[in-house]
C-alpha positions in Angstrom: 3.8 1.7 -7.7 4.5 1.6 -3.9 5.3 4.6 -1.8 8.9 3.1 -1.3 9.4 2.8 -5.0 8.3 6.4 -5.7 10.6 7.5 -3.0 13.5 5.8 -4.5 12.7 7.2 -7.9 12.6 10.7 -6.5 16.1 10.2 -5.0 17.4 8.9 -8.3 16.5 12.3 -9.9 19.2 14.0 -7.8 22.4 14.9 -9.5 25.3 12.6 -8.6 27.2 15.5 -7.3 31.0 15.8 -6.7 33.2 12.7 -7.3 33.6 12.2 -3.4 29.9 12.2 -3.1 29.5 9.6 -5.9 32.2 7.5 -4.1 30.2 7.7 -0.8 26.9 6.9 -2.4 28.4 3.9 -4.0 29.8 2.8 -0.7 26.1 2.8 0.8 24.9 0.8 -2.2 27.7 -1.7 -1.8 27.4 -2.4 1.9 23.7 -3.0 1.5 23.7 -4.8 -1.9 23.2 -8.5 -2.5 27.0 -9.3 -2.9 30.1 -7.4 -2.0 33.0 -9.9 -1.9 36.5 -10.4 -3.2 34.9 -12.7 -5.9 32.0 -10.6 -7.0 29.8 -7.5 -6.6 26.2 -8.0 -7.3 23.5 -5.3 -7.1 19.9 -6.2 -7.9 17.1 -3.8 -8.3 13.6 -3.7 -10.0 13.6 0.1 -10.1 14.7 1.2 -13.6 15.7 4.7 -12.3 17.9 3.2 -9.6 19.5 0.9 -12.3 20.4 3.9 -14.4 21.8 5.6 -11.4 23.9 2.6 -10.4 25.5 2.7 -13.9 26.1 6.4 -13.7 27.5 6.4 -10.2 29.9 3.6 -10.8 31.2 5.3 -14.0 31.8 8.5 -12.0 33.2 6.9 -8.8 35.5 4.2 -10.3 35.7 5.0 -14.0 34.4 1.5 -14.9 31.5 -0.2 -16.3 29.7 -3.5 -15.3 30.9 -6.6 -16.8 27.7 -7.2 -18.9 24.5 -5.4 -19.6 21.9 -6.5 -16.9 19.0 -8.6 -18.2 15.6 -8.2 -16.8 14.4 -11.3 -15.0 10.7 -12.6 -15.1 10.1 -10.7 -11.8 11.3 -7.4 -13.4 14.5 -7.3 -11.4 18.0 -6.5 -12.9 21.5 -7.6 -11.7 24.4 -5.5 -12.1 27.7 -7.6 -11.6 31.4 -7.2 -11.5 33.6 -10.3 -11.6 36.8 -9.1 -13.1 39.5 -9.1 -10.5 41.1 -5.8 -11.7 37.7 -4.0 -11.4 37.0 -5.5 -8.0 40.5 -4.5 -6.8 39.8 -0.9 -7.9 36.6 -0.8 -5.9 38.2 -2.2 -2.7 41.1 0.1 -3.0 38.8 3.0 -3.1 37.6 2.3 0.5 41.0 1.1 1.9 40.2 -2.6 1.7 42.3 -5.5 0.7 40.2 -8.0 -1.4 42.6 -10.8 -0.6 42.3 -10.7 3.1 38.9 -9.1 4.0 37.3 -10.9 6.8 34.4 -8.6 7.6 33.1 -5.3 6.3 33.4 -2.0 8.3 32.5 1.5 7.5 35.7 3.5 6.5 34.7 6.8 8.1 37.7 8.4 6.3 35.5 8.3 3.1 32.9 10.1 4.9 34.6 13.2 6.3 32.3 15.7 4.6 28.7 16.2 5.5 27.6 15.9 1.9 29.4 12.5 1.6 27.6 11.3 4.8 24.2 12.3 3.3 25.1 10.5 0.0 26.4 7.5 1.9 23.0 6.9 3.7 21.1 7.8 0.6 22.9 4.9 -1.1 22.2 2.5 1.8 18.5 3.4 1.6 18.4 3.1 -2.3 19.8 -0.5 -2.1 18.7 -1.7 1.3 15.9 0.4 2.3 12.1 0.3 2.3 9.4 2.5 3.6 5.7 1.6 4.2 2.8 3.6 2.8 2.2 6.4 5.4 -1.6 5.9 5.1 -1.1 2.5 6.7 1.8 2.8 9.1 5.1 4.7 9.7 8.0 2.4 9.2 11.4 3.0 7.3 14.1 0.5 7.6 17.5 -0.5 6.0 18.7 -4.2 6.0 22.2 -5.4 5.8 23.8 -8.9 6.5 26.9 -7.1 8.0 26.8 -6.8 11.7 29.6 -4.3 12.1 28.2 -2.1 9.4 24.7 -2.0 11.0 26.3 -0.9 14.3 28.6 1.8 12.8 25.8 3.3 10.6 23.6 3.4 13.6 26.2 5.5 15.4 26.8 7.6 12.3 23.0 8.4 12.1 23.0 9.3 15.8 25.8 11.7 15.1 23.8 13.2 12.2 21.0 14.0 14.7 18.6 11.3 13.8 17.1 8.7 16.2 17.2 5.2 14.6 16.6 1.8 16.2 18.1 -1.5 15.5 17.1 -5.1 15.5 18.0 -8.5 14.0 15.7 -10.4 11.7 16.4 -13.8 9.9 20.2 -13.5 10.2 20.2 -9.8 9.0 20.6 -6.6 10.8 17.9 -3.8 10.6 18.2 -0.2 11.2 14.8 1.5 11.3 12.6 4.3 12.3 8.9 4.2 13.6 8.1 7.7 14.3 6.8 9.9 11.4 8.9 12.9 12.5 12.0 10.8 12.5 11.2 9.5 9.0 10.4 12.9 7.7 13.8 14.1 8.9 15.6 11.2 7.4 14.0 11.6 4.0 14.7 15.4 4.0 18.3 14.7 4.9 18.8 12.2 1.9 17.2 14.4 -0.5 13.6 13.3 -0.7 11.6 16.3 0.3 8.5 15.4 -1.8 8.2 12.1 0.0 8.7 13.8 3.3 6.0 16.3 2.6 3.6 13.5 1.5 4.3 11.8 4.6 3.7 14.9 6.7 0.4 15.7 4.8 -0.8 12.1 5.2 -0.1 12.3 8.9 -2.0 15.6 9.2 -4.9 14.1 7.4 -5.0 10.9 9.7 -4.7 13.0 12.8 -7.7 15.2 11.5 -9.7 12.2 10.7 -9.1 10.5 14.1 -9.9 13.7 15.9 -13.2 13.9 14.1 -14.0 10.3 14.7 -13.2 10.7 18.4 -15.6 13.8 18.3 -18.4 11.9 16.6 -17.9 8.9 18.9 -18.1 11.3 21.9 -21.1 13.1 20.6 -22.8 9.8 19.9 -22.2 8.5 23.4 -23.5 11.7 24.8 -26.7 11.6 22.6 -27.2 8.0 23.7 -26.8 9.0 27.4 -29.3 11.8 26.9 -31.9 9.5 25.2 -31.5 6.8 28.0 -31.8 9.4 30.8 -34.8 11.1 29.0 -36.6 7.7 28.6 -36.1 6.9 32.3 -37.5 10.2 33.3 -40.5 10.0 31.0 -41.2 6.5 32.3 -41.1 7.7 35.9 -43.3 10.7 35.2 -45.9 8.7 33.3 -46.2 6.3 36.2 -46.6 9.2 38.7 -49.4 10.6 36.4 -51.2 7.2 36.3 -51.2 6.9 40.3 -53.1 10.2 40.7 -50.4 11.7 43.0 -49.2 14.0 40.3 -51.3 16.9 41.4 -50.0 16.6 45.0 -46.4 17.2 43.9 -44.8 20.6 44.7 -45.2 23.0 41.9 -41.5 23.0 40.9 -41.5 19.2 40.4 -44.8 19.5 38.4 -43.2 22.2 36.2 -40.0 20.0 35.8 -42.2 17.0 34.9 -44.2 18.8 32.3 -41.0 20.3 30.8 -39.4 16.9 30.5 -42.5 15.4 28.8 -42.6 18.3 26.3 -38.9 18.1 25.6 -37.8 14.5 25.6 -34.8 15.4 23.2 -33.1 17.9 25.4 -30.2 17.3 27.7 -30.2 18.1 31.4 -28.3 21.3 30.8 -30.8 22.4 28.0 -33.8 21.6 30.2 -32.3 23.6 33.0 -31.9 26.7 30.7 -35.5 26.2 29.4 -37.0 26.3 32.8 -39.0 29.3 34.1 -37.1 30.7 35.7 -33.9 29.1 34.6 -32.2 26.9 37.1 -28.8 25.2 37.4 -28.1 21.8 35.8 -27.5 20.4 39.4 -30.9 21.7 40.6 -32.8 20.2 37.6 -31.0 17.0 37.9 -32.0 16.8 41.5 -35.7 17.4 40.7 -35.6 14.7 38.1 -34.0 12.2 40.5 -36.7 13.1 43.0 -39.4 12.3 40.5 -37.6 8.9 39.7 -37.6 8.1 43.5 -41.3 9.0 43.9 -42.2 6.8 40.9 -40.3 3.8 42.4 -41.9 4.2 45.8 -45.4 4.7 44.5 
């Protein structure tokens, strides 16, 4: 199963809570479901745990059942539907709507006065309209609705709750999303998915550590390559000087540096400087080696 599926399954293990919270969570489900109109309510999911939670929540919030037992499609998804006008009216009345003259959905904040109800509401929104990518690949959590007013009002609600969402439009739908791992962790913890939040955090730490190690290895590899290239240039110059019979005419310090480089081709400039007798600075040794290269080029 996917990380998104597992996160929703974790959320579905939470108790439905007080009646007001069940009403609020159902509100989130409805505003992000497939159909929420005066003619029909249709909620479709392929998550069995979410299907059971939907039935439990609707029974608690409205004291009603769905019109028929959902049948699993070939794709493994189930549709929970209400068509009877009396049941639809009861649902609409709960949120202060009139099914007969509803033009566009809005979020009735009067249903979400308590903090626990707000958390339940955005949990329902995520359960029905949300998705989250595997944190091992990328950081992205989103909720998609086809109601423009709902998207703007939930965006404001999330800001008021201390979160930092972003919004966009996609294919005629409206998307509320988070891209930063810390924001996603805060969101998951708020709606009651601490295990998913901890897994995301653990994955981020592991990725950051792996990236740090890779950077260190790449840096070390670059330094080793640089050391090898420099040593090869020095040895080539020293060998050329030796073959031209001017080696013995060099100052003692240059001859010492030349012999030291030939005997230690794997050492860096810093290590060669420390191995000199007496030890010299890196700058001093580098100057001597550059001098040897210049002599070789002019000989």
